[in-house]
C-alpha positions as CSV (number, residue, x, y, z in Angstrom):
1,M,-61.0,26.2,66.4
2,Q,-62.3,29.7,65.6
3,K,-64.8,28.8,62.9
4,E,-66.1,32.4,62.7
5,L,-62.6,33.5,61.5
6,F,-63.0,31.2,58.5
7,V,-66.5,32.4,57.8
8,H,-65.5,36.1,57.6
9,N,-62.2,35.6,55.9
10,P,-62.3,34.1,52.4
11,I,-58.6,33.4,52.0
12,L,-58.5,31.5,55.3
13,K,-61.6,29.4,54.3
14,L,-60.4,28.7,50.8
15,S,-56.9,27.8,51.9
16,F,-58.1,25.6,54.7
17,D,-60.6,23.8,52.4
18,F,-57.9,23.5,49.8
19,S,-55.5,22.0,52.4
20,L,-58.1,19.3,53.2
21,L,-58.4,18.4,49.5
22,V,-54.7,18.2,49.1
23,I,-54.4,16.0,52.2
24,D,-56.8,13.5,50.5
25,Y,-54.9,13.8,47.2
26,C,-51.6,13.2,48.8
27,E,-52.9,10.1,50.7
28,N,-53.9,8.8,47.2
29,L,-50.4,9.6,46.0
30,H,-48.9,7.7,48.9
31,A,-51.1,4.7,48.2
32,V,-49.6,4.5,44.7
33,R,-46.1,5.1,46.1
34,K,-45.5,8.6,44.8
35,F,-44.0,9.6,48.1
36,I,-41.6,12.5,47.1
37,I,-44.2,14.5,45.1
38,A,-46.8,13.8,47.8
39,N,-44.6,15.1,50.6
40,Q,-43.5,18.2,48.6
41,L,-47.1,19.0,47.6
42,L,-48.5,18.5,51.1
43,K,-45.9,20.8,52.6
44,S,-46.3,23.7,50.2
45,A,-50.1,23.4,49.9
46,T,-50.8,23.4,53.6
47,S,-48.3,26.2,54.1
48,I,-50.5,28.6,52.1
49,G,-53.1,28.6,54.7
50,A,-50.7,28.5,57.6
51,N,-49.0,31.7,56.5
52,A,-52.3,33.4,55.8
53,M,-53.4,32.5,59.3
54,E,-50.2,33.7,60.8
55,A,-50.7,37.0,58.9
56,Q,-53.9,37.6,60.9
57,S,-51.7,38.3,63.9
58,A,-49.1,40.4,62.1
59,E,-47.3,42.9,64.2
60,S,-47.5,45.6,61.5
61,K,-48.7,46.3,58.0
62,D,-45.3,45.3,56.6
63,D,-45.3,42.1,58.6
64,F,-48.8,41.3,57.2
65,I,-47.6,41.9,53.7
66,H,-44.5,39.8,54.2
67,K,-46.6,36.9,55.5
68,M,-49.1,37.1,52.7
69,K,-46.1,37.2,50.2
70,V,-44.8,34.0,51.8
71,S,-48.3,32.5,51.4
72,A,-48.3,33.5,47.7
73,K,-44.8,32.0,47.2
74,E,-46.1,28.7,48.7
75,A,-49.0,28.9,46.2
76,E,-46.5,29.2,43.4
77,E,-44.6,26.2,44.6
78,T,-47.9,24.2,45.0
79,Q,-48.7,25.1,41.4
80,Y,-45.4,23.6,40.3
81,W,-46.1,20.3,42.0
82,L,-49.6,20.1,40.7
83,M,-48.4,20.8,37.2
84,L,-46.0,17.9,37.5
85,C,-48.9,15.7,38.6
86,E,-51.1,17.0,35.8
87,Y,-48.5,16.3,33.1
88,S,-46.8,13.2,34.4
89,P,-48.2,9.8,33.4
90,N,-49.7,7.5,36.0
91,Y,-50.7,10.3,38.4
92,P,-54.2,10.8,39.7
93,E,-56.2,13.6,38.1
94,C,-55.8,17.0,39.8
95,K,-57.7,19.6,37.7
96,T,-60.0,20.5,40.6
97,L,-57.0,21.3,42.8
98,I,-55.5,23.4,40.1
99,M,-58.7,25.4,39.6
100,K,-59.1,25.9,43.4
101,L,-55.5,27.0,43.6
102,E,-56.1,29.6,40.8
103,E,-58.9,31.1,42.9
104,I,-56.6,31.3,46.0
105,H,-53.9,32.9,43.8
106,K,-56.3,35.6,42.6
107,I,-57.4,36.4,46.2
108,L,-53.8,36.5,47.5
109,G,-52.9,38.9,44.6
110,K,-55.8,41.2,45.4
111,I,-55.0,41.2,49.1
112,L,-51.4,42.1,48.4
113,S,-52.2,44.8,45.9
114,T,-54.8,46.4,48.2
115,S,-52.5,46.1,51.2
116,K,-49.6,47.9,49.4
117,K,-51.9,50.8,48.4
118,K,-53.1,51.6,51.8
């Protein structure tokens, strides 16, 4: 793994660390038989970082922006699943994940606004 890429790229580091936390959370959901939400959340949350990573090898500025927009859309979907967990009874607490996702959201927004200006 290219650890130095994560050190110098905040969105990659944050999204990777977030994915690891979501993996743990989804394992807890599986343990209490919340399979559908766990699977949806795991897919969307890990896709944030996967798309941001893919954007690092974009073929053009437009390609980079497109891939980061996909990452932002996956963050929106992840927010939806986390909100369901937050407000549904009998789901494990997920406030930390929601706060970390907000940080990722802000950085993605800044990346996109800056990229569109250049």
